[in-house]
N, CA and C atoms as an extended XYZ file, in Angstrom:
627
Properties=species:S:1:pos:R:3:atomname:S:1:resname:S:1:resid:I:1 pbc="F F F"
N        88.349      106.801       75.022 N   MET     1
C        89.460      106.095       74.395 CA  MET     1
C        90.346      105.510       75.478 C   MET     1
N        90.909      104.353       75.228 N   PRO     2
C        91.873      103.804       76.189 CA  PRO     2
C        93.177      104.589       76.176 C   PRO     2
N        94.158      104.072       76.836 N   LEU     3
C        95.463      104.714       76.937 CA  LEU     3
C        96.009      105.077       75.550 C   LEU     3
N        96.481      106.323       75.400 N   TYR     4
C        97.010      106.801       74.121 CA  TYR     4
C        98.456      106.372       73.907 C   TYR     4
N        99.266      106.490       74.973 N   LYS     5
C       100.681      106.155       74.845 CA  LYS     5
C       101.252      105.820       76.217 C   LYS     5
N       102.135      104.837       76.256 N   SER     6
C       102.860      104.496       77.478 CA  SER     6
C       104.351      104.457       77.159 C   SER     6
N       105.146      105.145       77.980 N   ILE     7
C       106.583      105.231       77.748 CA  ILE     7
C       107.318      104.697       78.968 C   ILE     7
N       108.119      103.678       78.764 N   SER     8
C       108.967      103.160       79.838 CA  SER     8
C       110.286      103.910       79.776 C   SER     8
N       110.428      104.930       80.615 N   VAL     9
C       111.599      105.806       80.572 CA  VAL     9
C       112.838      105.056       81.059 C   VAL     9
N       112.686      104.364       82.165 N   ASN    10
C       113.720      103.480       82.689 CA  ASN    10
C       113.022      102.459       83.587 C   ASN    10
N       113.795      101.633       84.268 N   SER    11
C       113.194      100.564       85.061 CA  SER    11
C       112.357      101.088       86.229 C   SER    11
N       112.542      102.369       86.575 N   GLN    12
C       111.854      102.936       87.728 CA  GLN    12
C       110.846      104.030       87.362 C   GLN    12
N       110.741      104.352       86.073 N   THR    13
C       109.952      105.515       85.664 CA  THR    13
C       109.093      105.201       84.444 C   THR    13
N       107.806      105.548       84.530 N   THR    14
C       106.873      105.326       83.414 CA  THR    14
C       106.007      106.563       83.200 C   THR    14
N       105.797      106.899       81.936 N   VAL    15
C       104.898      107.980       81.532 CA  VAL    15
C       103.702      107.357       80.826 C   VAL    15
N       102.506      107.815       81.163 N   LYS    16
C       101.300      107.375       80.478 CA  LYS    16
C       100.494      108.596       80.052 C   LYS    16
N       100.011      108.557       78.804 N   ILE    17
C        99.273      109.679       78.222 CA  ILE    17
C        97.881      109.197       77.805 C   ILE    17
N        96.878      110.022       78.100 N   TRP    18
C        95.479      109.699       77.792 CA  TRP    18
C        94.930      110.722       76.816 C   TRP    18
N        94.279      110.266       75.759 N   LYS    19
C        93.559      111.168       74.868 CA  LYS    19
C        92.110      111.227       75.328 C   LYS    19
N        91.660      112.435       75.664 N   ILE    20
C        90.350      112.594       76.298 CA  ILE    20
C        89.270      112.721       75.227 C   ILE    20
N        88.653      111.616       74.910 N   GLU    21
C        87.567      111.616       73.939 CA  GLU    21
C        86.216      111.291       74.583 C   GLU    21
N        86.249      110.831       75.827 N   GLU    22
C        85.016      110.469       76.526 CA  GLU    22
C        84.258      111.726       76.976 C   GLU    22
N        82.975      111.563       77.156 N   SER    23
C        82.163      112.635       77.714 CA  SER    23
C        82.368      112.682       79.229 C   SER    23
N        81.932      113.774       79.830 N   PHE    24
C        81.991      113.875       81.285 CA  PHE    24
C        81.226      112.718       81.922 C   PHE    24
N        80.068      112.393       81.380 N   THR    25
C        79.238      111.323       81.930 CA  THR    25
C        79.958      109.981       81.890 C   THR    25
N        80.668      109.727       80.814 N   ASP    26
C        81.399      108.464       80.680 CA  ASP    26
C        82.543      108.364       81.690 C   ASP    26
N        83.146      109.497       82.005 N   LEU    27
C        84.302      109.501       82.900 CA  LEU    27
C        83.924      109.577       84.376 C   LEU    27
N        82.745      110.114       84.647 N   PHE    28
C        82.386      110.441       86.024 CA  PHE    28
C        81.835      109.223       86.776 C   PHE    28
N        82.507      108.899       87.874 N   ASN    29
C        82.043      107.853       88.782 CA  ASN    29
C        82.304      108.335       90.199 C   ASN    29
N        81.301      108.940       90.848 N   PRO    30
C        81.529      109.557       92.167 CA  PRO    30
C        82.041      108.587       93.224 C   PRO    30
N        81.743      107.307       93.081 N   GLU    31
C        82.191      106.324       94.074 CA  GLU    31
C        83.706      106.122       94.030 C   GLU    31
N        84.350      106.525       92.912 N   GLN    32
C        85.798      106.367       92.774 CA  GLN    32
C        86.565      107.614       93.208 C   GLN    32
N        85.856      108.608       93.726 N   LEU    33
C        86.487      109.870       94.105 CA  LEU    33
C        86.384      110.130       95.601 C   LEU    33
N        87.469      110.667       96.166 N   LYS    34
C        87.429      111.130       97.550 CA  LYS    34
C        86.456      112.308       97.636 C   LYS    34
N        85.892      112.567       98.820 N   PRO    35
C        84.973      113.706       98.968 CA  PRO    35
C        85.579      115.017       98.478 C   PRO    35
N        86.853      115.255       98.775 N   ARG    36
C        87.502      116.489       98.341 CA  ARG    36
C        87.596      116.552       96.818 C   ARG    36
N        87.898      115.427       96.177 N   SER    37
C        87.976      115.396       94.714 CA  SER    37
C        86.607      115.596       94.093 C   SER    37
N        85.598      115.013       94.690 N   LEU    38
C        84.233      115.176       94.202 CA  LEU    38
C        83.818      116.639       94.287 C   LEU    38
N        84.194      117.276       95.372 N   GLU    39
C        83.897      118.699       95.550 CA  GLU    39
C        84.609      119.536       94.488 C   GLU    39
N        85.866      119.184       94.223 N   ARG    40
C        86.645      119.925       93.225 CA  ARG    40
C        86.044      119.805       91.832 C   ARG    40
N        85.733      118.580       91.428 N   VAL    41
C        85.242      118.386       90.063 CA  VAL    41
C        83.860      119.011       89.886 C   VAL    41
N        83.030      118.965       90.905 N   ASN    42
C        81.701      119.582       90.814 CA  ASN    42
C        81.780      121.104       90.804 C   ASN    42
N        82.887      121.637       91.349 N   GLY    43
C        83.055      123.080       91.395 CA  GLY    43
C        83.687      123.673       90.153 C   GLY    43
N        84.124      122.829       89.232 N   MET    44
C        84.754      123.324       88.001 CA  MET    44
C        83.698      123.828       87.033 C   MET    44
N        83.905      125.022       86.495 N   LYS    45
C        82.933      125.628       85.594 CA  LYS    45
C        83.058      125.096       84.163 C   LYS    45
N        84.244      124.602       83.831 N   SER    46
C        84.488      124.116       82.473 CA  SER    46
C        84.424      122.596       82.429 C   SER    46
N        83.608      122.069       81.498 N   GLU    47
C        83.558      120.615       81.342 CA  GLU    47
C        84.888      120.076       80.834 C   GLU    47
N        85.615      120.889       80.075 N   LEU    48
C        86.934      120.477       79.593 CA  LEU    48
C        87.869      120.202       80.768 C   LEU    48
N        87.826      121.087       81.782 N   HIS    49
C        88.652      120.883       82.972 CA  HIS    49
C        88.161      119.679       83.777 C   HIS    49
N        86.871      119.504       83.842 N   GLN    50
C        86.321      118.345       84.541 CA  GLN    50
C        86.787      117.048       83.902 C   GLN    50
N        86.730      117.001       82.583 N   ARG    51
C        87.151      115.798       81.861 CA  ARG    51
C        88.646      115.561       82.019 C   ARG    51
N        89.419      116.655       82.033 N   GLY    52
C        90.857      116.509       82.260 CA  GLY    52
C        91.149      115.936       83.633 C   GLY    52
N        90.473      116.459       84.637 N   PHE    53
C        90.634      115.983       86.016 CA  PHE    53
C        90.284      114.500       86.109 C   PHE    53
N        89.172      114.111       85.509 N   LEU    54
C        88.721      112.726       85.599 CA  LEU    54
C        89.584      111.779       84.766 C   LEU    54
N        90.120      112.289       83.652 N   SER    55
C        90.991      111.435       82.837 CA  SER    55
C        92.280      111.082       83.579 C   SER    55
N        92.719      111.994       84.442 N   VAL    56
C        93.901      111.704       85.267 CA  VAL    56
C        93.608      110.517       86.179 C   VAL    56
N        92.378      110.418       86.666 N   ARG    57
C        92.004      109.266       87.519 CA  ARG    57
C        91.998      107.978       86.700 C   ARG    57
N        91.705      108.081       85.415 N   GLN    58
C        91.821      106.921       84.538 CA  GLN    58
C        93.286      106.490       84.411 C   GLN    58
N        94.165      107.474       84.318 N   LEU    59
C        95.588      107.166       84.226 CA  LEU    59
C        96.101      106.558       85.532 C   LEU    59
N        95.627      107.067       86.657 N   LEU    60
C        96.004      106.464       87.939 CA  LEU    60
C        95.649      104.981       87.949 C   LEU    60
N        94.477      104.648       87.423 N   ALA    61
C        94.056      103.249       87.372 CA  ALA    61
C        94.988      102.425       86.493 C   ALA    61
N        95.510      103.040       85.428 N   GLU    62
C        96.460      102.344       84.559 CA  GLU    62
C        97.741      101.976       85.318 C   GLU    62
N        98.068      102.790       86.323 N   PHE    63
C        99.237      102.509       87.158 CA  PHE    63
C        98.903      101.583       88.336 C   PHE    63
N        97.627      101.280       88.498 N   GLY    64
C        97.204      100.447       89.619 CA  GLY    64
C        96.832      101.226       90.866 C   GLY    64
N        96.612      102.544       90.697 N   TYR    65
C        96.237      103.398       91.827 CA  TYR    65
C        94.788      103.850       91.689 C   TYR    65
N        94.275      104.443       92.754 N   THR    66
C        92.970      105.098       92.718 CA  THR    66
C        93.140      106.522       93.245 C   THR    66
N        92.075      107.276       93.171 N   ASP    67
C        92.081      108.636       93.694 CA  ASP    67
C        92.425      108.665       95.181 C   ASP    67
N        92.106      107.587       95.884 N   PHE    68
C        92.350      107.515       97.322 CA  PHE    68
C        93.842      107.328       97.650 C   PHE    68
N        94.635      106.976       96.648 N   ASP    69
C        96.084      106.829       96.845 CA  ASP    69
C        96.830      108.141       96.646 C   ASP    69
N        96.108      109.158       96.180 N   LEU    70
C        96.721      110.433       95.811 CA  LEU    70
C        96.395      111.511       96.829 C   LEU    70
N        97.415      112.321       97.180 N   TYR    71
C        97.159      113.482       98.026 CA  TYR    71
C        98.101      114.614       97.623 C   TYR    71
N        97.792      115.828       98.095 N   TYR    72
C        98.567      117.014       97.728 CA  TYR    72
C        99.120      117.689       98.977 C   TYR    72
N       100.341      118.227       98.861 N   ASP    73
C       100.929      118.933       99.997 CA  ASP    73
C       100.544      120.409       99.973 C   ASP    73
N       101.132      121.192      100.888 N   GLU    74
C       100.741      122.599      101.024 CA  GLU    74
C       101.123      123.444       99.808 C   GLU    74
N       102.062      122.956       98.981 N   ASN    75
C       102.456      123.672       97.769 CA  ASN    75
C       101.693      123.191       96.537 C   ASN    75
N       100.746      122.283       96.744 N   GLY    76
C        99.968      121.774       95.631 CA  GLY    76
C       100.633      120.657       94.858 C   GLY    76
N       101.728      120.132       95.391 N   LYS    77
C       102.444      119.046       94.713 CA  LYS    77
C       101.773      117.712       95.040 C   LYS    77
N       101.491      116.893       94.013 N   PRO    78
C       100.850      115.598       94.267 CA  PRO    78
C       101.827      114.560       94.813 C   PRO    78
N       101.307      113.662       95.635 N   HIS    79
C       102.101      112.567       96.199 CA  HIS    79
C       101.265      111.294       96.197 C   HIS    79
N       101.954      110.170       96.222 N   LEU    80
C       101.294      108.874       96.360 CA  LEU    80
C       101.572      108.310       97.748 C   LEU    80
N       100.592      107.653       98.308 N   LYS    81
C       100.717      107.151       99.675 CA  LYS    81
C       101.786      106.072       99.819 C   LYS    81
N       102.127      105.390       98.722 N   ASP    82
C       103.151      104.342       98.813 CA  ASP    82
C       104.571      104.886       98.718 C   ASP    82
N       104.703      106.222       98.594 N   GLY    83
C       106.025      106.840       98.569 CA  GLY    83
C       106.601      107.051       97.185 C   GLY    83
N       105.959      106.540       96.151 N   LYS    84
C       106.423      106.780       94.788 CA  LYS    84
C       106.221      108.256       94.428 C   LYS    84
N       107.075      108.747       93.538 N   GLU    85
C       106.955      110.128       93.067 CA  GLU    85
C       105.983      110.182       91.890 C   GLU    85
N       105.205      111.262       91.815 N   ILE    86
C       104.224      111.410       90.742 CA  ILE    86
C       104.126      112.857       90.302 C   ILE    86
N       103.841      113.052       89.019 N   SER    87
C       103.526      114.385       88.500 CA  SER    87
C       102.384      114.226       87.503 C   SER    87
N       101.552      115.264       87.419 N   ILE    88
C       100.285      115.189       86.686 CA  ILE    88
C       100.127      116.425       85.808 C   ILE    88
N        99.519      116.247       84.629 N   THR    89
C        99.254      117.386       83.762 CA  THR    89
C        98.081      117.081       82.841 C   THR    89
N        97.368      118.115       82.423 N   HIS    90
C        96.398      117.942       81.339 CA  HIS    90
C        96.203      119.273       80.617 C   HIS    90
N        95.943      119.170       79.320 N   SER    91
C        95.754      120.341       78.472 CA  SER    91
C        94.782      119.985       77.361 C   SER    91
N        93.652      120.648       77.334 N   PHE    92
C        92.639      120.421       76.311 CA  PHE    92
C        92.260      118.936       76.255 C   PHE    92
N        92.698      118.221       75.214 N   THR    93
C        92.241      116.834       75.022 CA  THR    93
C        93.283      115.777       75.379 C   THR    93
N        94.321      116.168       76.100 N   PHE    94
C        95.318      115.183       76.538 CA  PHE    94
C        95.653      115.380       78.009 C   PHE    94
N        95.896      114.281       78.686 N   SER    95
C        96.412      114.316       80.051 CA  SER    95
C        97.571      113.336       80.143 C   SER    95
N        98.426      113.536       81.127 N   ALA    96
C        99.591      112.665       81.281 CA  ALA    96
C        99.973      112.566       82.752 C   ALA    96
N       100.513      111.414       83.106 N   VAL    97
C       100.999      111.161       84.459 CA  VAL    97
C       102.345      110.461       84.354 C   VAL    97
N       103.287      110.854       85.194 N   ILE    98
C       104.566      110.173       85.303 CA  ILE    98
C       104.723      109.673       86.732 C   ILE    98
N       105.147      108.425       86.891 N   VAL    99
C       105.368      107.820       88.201 CA  VAL    99
C       106.776      107.253       88.227 C   VAL    99
N       107.478      107.483       89.337 N   SER   100
C       108.875      107.068       89.412 CA  SER   100
C       109.304      106.900       90.864 C   SER   100
N       110.443      106.271       91.043 N   SER   101
C       111.061      106.231       92.367 CA  SER   101
C       111.930      107.470       92.580 C   SER   101
N       112.131      108.251       91.514 N   GLN   102
C       112.906      109.491       91.570 CA  GLN   102
C       111.956      110.681       91.475 C   GLN   102
N       112.419      111.863       91.876 N   LYS   103
C       111.604      113.059       91.727 CA  LYS   103
C       111.415      113.368       90.248 C   LYS   103
N       110.172      113.682       89.880 N   VAL   104
C       109.847      113.890       88.474 CA  VAL   104
C       108.872      115.055       88.304 C   VAL   104
N       108.815      115.562       87.093 N   GLY   105
C       107.831      116.568       86.729 CA  GLY   105
C       107.423      116.352       85.286 C   GLY   105
N       106.173      116.674       84.945 N   ILE   106
C       105.689      116.489       83.577 CA  ILE   106
C       104.734      117.615       83.207 C   ILE   106
N       104.711      117.941       81.915 N   ASP   107
C       103.763      118.947       81.429 CA  ASP   107
C       103.380      118.621       80.001 C   ASP   107
N       102.136      118.878       79.645 N   VAL   108
C       101.674      118.760       78.264 CA  VAL   108
C       100.967      120.053       77.895 C   VAL   108
N       101.242      120.555       76.695 N   GLU   109
C       100.657      121.812       76.244 CA  GLU   109
C       100.289      121.717       74.773 C   GLU   109
N        99.232      122.402       74.407 N   LYS   110
C        98.859      122.520       73.003 CA  LYS   110
C        99.773      123.536       72.329 C   LYS   110
N       100.221      123.221       71.127 N   GLN   111
C       101.089      124.135       70.381 CA  GLN   111
C       100.217      125.230       69.765 C   GLN   111
N       100.427      126.475       70.220 N   ARG   112
C        99.600      127.584       69.751 CA  ARG   112
C       100.448      128.821       69.470 C   ARG   112
N       100.022      129.602       68.470 N   ASP   113
C       100.748      130.812       68.099 CA  ASP   113
C       100.850      131.793       69.258 C   ASP   113
N        99.859      131.788       70.157 N   LYS   114
C        99.811      132.777       71.227 CA  LYS   114
C       101.011      132.682       72.168 C   LYS   114
N       101.733      131.565       72.133 N   ILE   115
C       102.894      131.429       73.026 CA  ILE   115
C       103.964      132.469       72.682 C   ILE   115
N       103.988      132.926       71.422 N   THR   116
C       104.991      133.933       71.038 CA  THR   116
C       104.764      135.248       71.767 C   THR   116
N       103.523      135.504       72.169 N   ARG   117
C       103.200      136.776       72.832 CA  ARG   117
C       103.642      136.799       74.291 C   ARG   117
N       103.884      135.630       74.864 N   ILE   118
C       104.303      135.581       76.267 CA  ILE   118
C       105.736      135.064       76.425 C   ILE   118
N       106.430      134.896       75.289 N   ALA   119
C       107.786      134.321       75.336 CA  ALA   119
C       108.716      135.099       76.265 C   ALA   119
N       108.592      136.432       76.256 N   ASP   120
C       109.468      137.258       77.097 CA  ASP   120
C       109.296      136.964       78.581 C   ASP   120
N       108.186      136.373       78.957 N   LYS   121
C       107.918      136.107       80.370 CA  LYS   121
C       108.597      134.830       80.869 C   LYS   121
N       108.959      133.925       79.956 N   PHE   122
C       109.570      132.680       80.426 CA  PHE   122
C       110.879      132.323       79.723 C   PHE   122
N       111.291      133.131       78.746 N   VAL   123
C       112.531      132.874       78.009 CA  VAL   123
C       113.518      134.005       78.243 C   VAL   123
N       114.764      133.647       78.514 N   ASP   124
C       115.840      134.631       78.632 CA  ASP   124
C       117.054      134.115       77.856 C   ASP   124
N       117.853      133.289       78.496 N   TYR   125
C       119.041      132.708       77.848 CA  TYR   125
C       118.686      132.036       76.516 C   TYR   125
N       117.560      131.378       76.464 N   GLU   126
C       117.195      130.573       75.285 CA  GLU   126
C       117.038      131.414       74.014 C   GLU   126
N       116.794      132.719       74.169 N   PHE   127
C       116.689      133.578       72.989 CA  PHE   127
C       118.005      133.603       72.197 C   PHE   127
N       119.111      133.243       72.849 N   LYS   128
C       120.411      133.256       72.171 CA  LYS   128
C       120.478      132.220       71.054 C   LYS   128
N       119.700      131.142       71.192 N   TYR   129
C       119.743      130.127       70.137 CA  TYR   129
C       118.416      129.959       69.388 C   TYR   129
N       117.382      130.664       69.807 N   LEU   130
C       116.102      130.586       69.101 CA  LEU   130
C       116.093      131.519       67.888 C   LEU   130
N       115.467      131.060       66.825 N   ASN   131
C       115.318      131.869       65.616 CA  ASN   131
C       113.827      132.142       65.406 C   ASN   131
N       113.431      133.395       65.604 N   LYS   132
C       112.016      133.745       65.529 CA  LYS   132
C       111.423      133.533       64.135 C   LYS   132
N       112.279      133.456       63.121 N   LYS   133
C       111.790      133.260       61.759 CA  LYS   133
C       111.768      131.786       61.355 C   LYS   133
N       112.259      130.941       62.242 N   SER   134
C       112.302      129.515       61.930 CA  SER   134
C       110.898      128.914       61.954 C   SER   134
N       110.666      127.938       61.109 N   LYS   135
C       109.339      127.311       61.035 CA  LYS   135
C       109.019      126.506       62.292 C   LYS   135
N       110.050      126.165       63.080 N   ASP   136
C       109.804      125.398       64.315 CA  ASP   136
C       109.892      126.271       65.569 C   ASP   136
N       109.788      127.594       65.386 N   TYR   137
C       109.915      128.513       66.521 CA  TYR   137
C       108.847      128.235       67.583 C   TYR   137
N       107.596      128.086       67.171 N   ILE   138
C       106.509      127.819       68.129 CA  ILE   138
C       106.718      126.470       68.805 C   ILE   138
N       107.151      125.483       68.029 N   ASN   139
C       107.415      124.163       68.608 CA  ASN   139
C       108.487      124.244       69.679 C   ASN   139
N       109.570      124.980       69.381 N   LYS   140
C       110.664      125.088       70.353 CA  LYS   140
C       110.236      125.864       71.593 C   LYS   140
N       109.485      126.934       71.408 N   LEU   141
C       108.978      127.678       72.564 CA  LEU   141
C       108.121      126.774       73.446 C   LEU   141
N       107.301      125.948       72.814 N   THR   142
C       106.422      125.057       73.572 CA  THR   142
C       107.234      124.015       74.330 C   THR   142
N       108.287      123.506       73.706 N   VAL   143
C       109.179      122.561       74.395 CA  VAL   143
C       109.807      123.228       75.616 C   VAL   143
N       110.309      124.445       75.435 N   ILE   144
C       110.950      125.166       76.540 CA  ILE   144
C       109.963      125.401       77.671 C   ILE   144
N       108.749      125.835       77.332 N   TRP   145
C       107.731      126.031       78.364 CA  TRP   145
C       107.462      124.726       79.118 C   TRP   145
N       107.263      123.649       78.373 N   CYS   146
C       106.939      122.365       79.003 CA  CYS   146
C       108.074      121.874       79.908 C   CYS   146
N       109.305      122.053       79.465 N   ILE   147
C       110.441      121.637       80.285 CA  ILE   147
C       110.498      122.459       81.573 C   ILE   147
N       110.334      123.768       81.445 N   LYS   148
C       110.406      124.622       82.631 CA  LYS   148
C       109.241      124.357       83.581 C   LYS   148
N       108.072      124.102       83.029 N   GLU   149
C       106.926      123.748       83.865 CA  GLU   149
C       107.177      122.423       84.578 C   GLU   149
N       107.791      121.473       83.879 N   SER   150
C       108.119      120.185       84.494 CA  SER   150
C       109.100      120.360       85.653 C   SER   150
N       110.109      121.209       85.451 N   LEU   151
C       111.084      121.461       86.518 CA  LEU   151
C       110.433      122.166       87.702 C   LEU   151
N       109.533      123.093       87.401 N   TYR   152
C       108.825      123.795       88.477 CA  TYR   152
C       108.018      122.813       89.314 C   TYR   152
N       107.352      121.876       88.657 N   LYS   153
C       106.564      120.877       89.374 CA  LYS   153
C       107.464      119.943       90.180 C   LYS   153
N       108.610      119.600       89.602 N   LEU   154
C       109.538      118.704       90.288 CA  LEU   154
C       110.109      119.355       91.544 C   LEU   154
N       110.535      120.610       91.422 N   PHE   155
C       111.200      121.295       92.525 CA  PHE   155
C       110.196      121.813       93.554 C   PHE   155
N       109.020      122.217       93.073 N   ALA   156
C       107.892      122.612       93.939 CA  ALA   156
C       108.293      123.567       95.058 C   ALA   156
N       108.915      124.687       94.665 N   THR   157
C       109.343      125.696       95.627 CA  THR   157
C       108.755      127.055       95.258 C   THR   157
N       107.893      127.612       96.082 N   PRO   158
C       107.306      128.922       95.775 CA  PRO   158
C       108.384      129.982       95.581 C   PRO   158
N       108.159      130.868       94.624 N   GLY   159
C       109.105      131.949       94.377 CA  GLY   159
C       109.988      131.728       93.169 C   GLY   159
N       110.008      130.511       92.637 N   MET   160
C       110.822      130.245       91.456 CA  MET   160
C       110.149      130.835       90.221 C   MET   160
N       110.966      131.414       89.333 N   LEU   161
C       110.464      132.054       88.119 CA  LEU   161
C       111.067      131.376       86.887 C   LEU   161
N       110.231      131.120       85.897 N   PHE   162
C       110.681      130.409       84.701 CA  PHE   162
C       111.842      131.133       84.014 C   PHE   162
N       111.728      132.451       83.876 N   ARG   163
C       112.706      133.222       83.114 CA  ARG   163
C       114.043      133.332       83.850 C   ARG   163
N       113.971      133.529       85.152 N   GLU   164
C       115.177      133.795       85.924 CA  GLU   164
C       115.876      132.543       86.465 C   GLU   164
N       115.126      131.504       86.763 N   HIS   165
C       115.695      130.395       87.529 CA  HIS   165
C       115.809      129.071       86.785 C   HIS   165
N       115.330      129.031       85.533 N   PHE   166
C       115.407      127.804       84.742 CA  PHE   166
C       116.125      128.082       83.418 C   PHE   166
N       116.920      127.135       82.975 N   LEU   167
C       117.695      127.303       81.748 CA  LEU   167
C       117.653      125.998       80.958 C   LEU   167
N       117.329      126.109       79.679 N   VAL   168
C       117.292      124.946       78.788 CA  VAL   168
C       118.377      125.116       77.733 C   VAL   168
N       119.301      124.160       77.660 N   ILE   169
C       120.412      124.305       76.719 CA  ILE   169
C       119.916      124.047       75.291 C   ILE   169
N       120.689      124.472       74.268 N   PRO   170
C       120.235      124.342       72.872 CA  PRO   170
C       119.848      122.907       72.502 C   PRO   170
N       118.840      122.807       71.657 N   PHE   171
C       118.344      121.499       71.228 CA  PHE   171
C       117.674      121.657       69.874 C   PHE   171
N       117.448      120.554       69.204 N   SER   172
C       116.599      120.533       68.018 CA  SER   172
C       115.355      119.730       68.358 C   SER   172
N       114.256      120.016       67.672 N   VAL   173
C       113.007      119.319       67.957 CA  VAL   173
C       113.164      117.819       67.719 C   VAL   173
N       114.063      117.453       66.811 N   GLU   174
C       114.277      116.043       66.502 CA  GLU   174
C       115.047      115.306       67.599 C   GLU   174
N       115.712      116.048       68.468 N   ASP   175
C       116.535      115.425       69.512 CA  ASP   175
C       115.717      114.583       70.489 C   ASP   175
N       114.556      115.101       70.854 N   LYS   176
C       113.659      114.453       71.822 CA  LYS   176
C       114.181      114.489       73.256 C   LYS   176
N       115.342      115.078       73.477 N   ASN   177
C       115.836      115.242       74.847 CA  ASN   177
C       116.863      116.360       74.883 C   ASN   177
N       117.047      116.923       76.067 N   THR   178
C       118.047      117.960       76.260 CA  THR   178
C       118.358      118.071       77.751 C   THR   178
N       119.262      118.963       78.070 N   ILE   179
C       119.651      119.199       79.465 CA  ILE   179
C       119.055      120.525       79.921 C   ILE   179
N       118.612      120.563       81.150 N   ALA   180
C       118.101      121.806       81.729 CA  ALA   180
C       118.698      122.008       83.116 C   ALA   180
N       118.736      123.258       83.532 N   TRP   181
C       119.332      123.600       84.824 CA  TRP   181
C       118.351      124.417       85.665 C   TRP   181
N       118.447      124.225       86.960 N   ILE   182
C       117.810      125.109       87.929 CA  ILE   182
C       118.913      125.867       88.656 C   ILE   182
N       118.782      127.171       88.707 N   ASP   183
C       119.727      128.027       89.431 CA  ASP   183
C       118.904      128.948       90.318 C   ASP   183
N       118.806      128.588       91.606 N   TYR   184
C       117.883      129.300       92.492 CA  TYR   184
C       118.439      129.359       93.911 C   TYR   184
N       118.604      130.584       94.408 N   ASN   185
C       119.062      130.788       95.789 CA  ASN   185
C       120.304      129.970       96.133 C   ASN   185
N       121.270      129.975       95.228 N   GLY   186
C       122.520      129.258       95.467 CA  GLY   186
C       122.458      127.779       95.139 C   GLY   186
N       121.299      127.287       94.749 N   ILE   187
C       121.152      125.881       94.368 CA  ILE   187
C       121.275      125.761       92.860 C   ILE   187
N       122.207      124.926       92.407 N   LYS   188
C       122.355      124.668       90.976 CA  LYS   188
C       122.243      123.173       90.734 C   LYS   188
N       121.256      122.800       89.916 N   LYS   189
C       121.028      121.379       89.643 CA  LYS   189
C       120.829      121.156       88.145 C   LYS   189
N       121.354      120.029       87.690 N   ARG   190
C       121.269      119.643       86.283 CA  ARG   190
C       120.258      118.511       86.141 C   ARG   190
N       119.435      118.596       85.089 N   TYR   191
C       118.396      117.604       84.885 CA  TYR   191
C       118.397      117.081       83.452 C   TYR   191
N       118.167      115.795       83.323 N   ASN   192
C       117.894      115.218       82.011 CA  ASN   192
C       116.409      115.410       81.715 C   ASN   192
N       116.097      115.955       80.564 N   THR   193
C       114.695      116.163       80.193 CA  THR   193
C       114.433      115.529       78.829 C   THR   193
N       113.215      115.082       78.630 N   SER   194
C       112.809      114.493       77.351 CA  SER   194
C       111.501      115.130       76.917 C   SER   194
N       111.241      115.088       75.608 N   PHE   195
C       110.000      115.663       75.098 CA  PHE   195
C       109.551      114.907       73.857 C   PHE   195
N       108.274      115.004       73.567 N   LEU   196
C       107.702      114.399       72.367 CA  LEU   196
C       106.542      115.245       71.879 C   LEU   196
N       106.231      115.117       70.597 N   GLU   197
C       105.138      115.861       69.985 CA  GLU   197
C       104.128      114.884       69.397 C   GLU   197
N       102.847      115.233       69.488 N   PHE   198
C       101.803      114.383       68.929 CA  PHE   198
C       100.528      115.205       68.750 C   PHE   198
N        99.929      115.104       67.591 N   GLU   199
C        98.631      115.719       67.290 CA  GLU   199
C        98.545      117.193       67.708 C   GLU   199
N        99.631      117.941       67.461 N   GLY   200
C        99.626      119.361       67.784 CA  GLY   200
C        99.862      119.683       69.238 C   GLY   200
N       100.347      118.717       69.999 N   PHE   201
C       100.665      118.898       71.420 CA  PHE   201
C       102.133      118.572       71.674 C   PHE   201
N       102.656      119.115       72.756 N   THR   202
C       104.005      118.799       73.225 CA  THR   202
C       103.928      118.309       74.654 C   THR   202
N       104.681      117.270       74.950 N   CYS   203
C       104.795      116.767       76.320 CA  CYS   203
C       106.273      116.700       76.682 C   CYS   203
N       106.619      117.178       77.856 N   ALA   204
C       108.001      117.105       78.323 CA  ALA   204
C       108.004      116.607       79.767 C   ALA   204
N       109.077      115.916       80.128 N   TYR   205
C       109.208      115.462       81.505 CA  TYR   205
C       110.669      115.540       81.945 C   TYR   205
N       110.839      115.759       83.234 N   ALA   206
C       112.168      115.906       83.821 CA  ALA   206
C       112.308      114.916       84.975 C   ALA   206
N       113.521      114.389       85.110 N   ILE   207
C       113.798      113.391       86.137 CA  ILE   207
C       115.039      113.810       86.919 C   ILE   207
N       114.935      113.748       88.226 N   GLU   208
C       116.091      114.072       89.056 CA  GLU   208
C       116.915      112.811       89.293 C   GLU   208
N       118.203      112.914       89.055 N   LYS   209
C       119.087      111.748       89.262 CA  LYS   209
C       119.329      111.532       90.749 C   LYS   209
């Protein structure tokens, strides 16, 4: 399938989402991959992960980049050779990429009941406004996870913990945006975050001003 959704966040920031319906064979073109990327994709045991990895390269092409324009630092954070900021994510049948002149982070996750079993590991302050009996409880948990994952990718600092160092202020699923904070080792930063839902998935992204 071609591009699923493109969002122009502002004049400097764009989000693109891909729905992964192609087979591995349809997506795989070894000539378009760096040797390290080829090694990575061939080493993946799950075809779902392989397709997710390759769909991200399709999204890079939508931005006018190739796999050769992308590299990773020692913390695993992706970078583009032209200096633009980038963040990457994929989950099951969707992948997403955000490119900006500002620091950014993005995450996409499938909405699943199992998130309630791990909520204590990434939620603290947010329990004050969450209602476990609400019909949108799983949706809100997924939004919170995606926002915190986006901030983690943006800040890219080992040792940060979702529960202790990230805070998402109250929101409704209909809002499509909220404010989040990082409080880590004396550093306090405020971020504008946005989120959207589609086909049982949630995507959130954060942008540093």
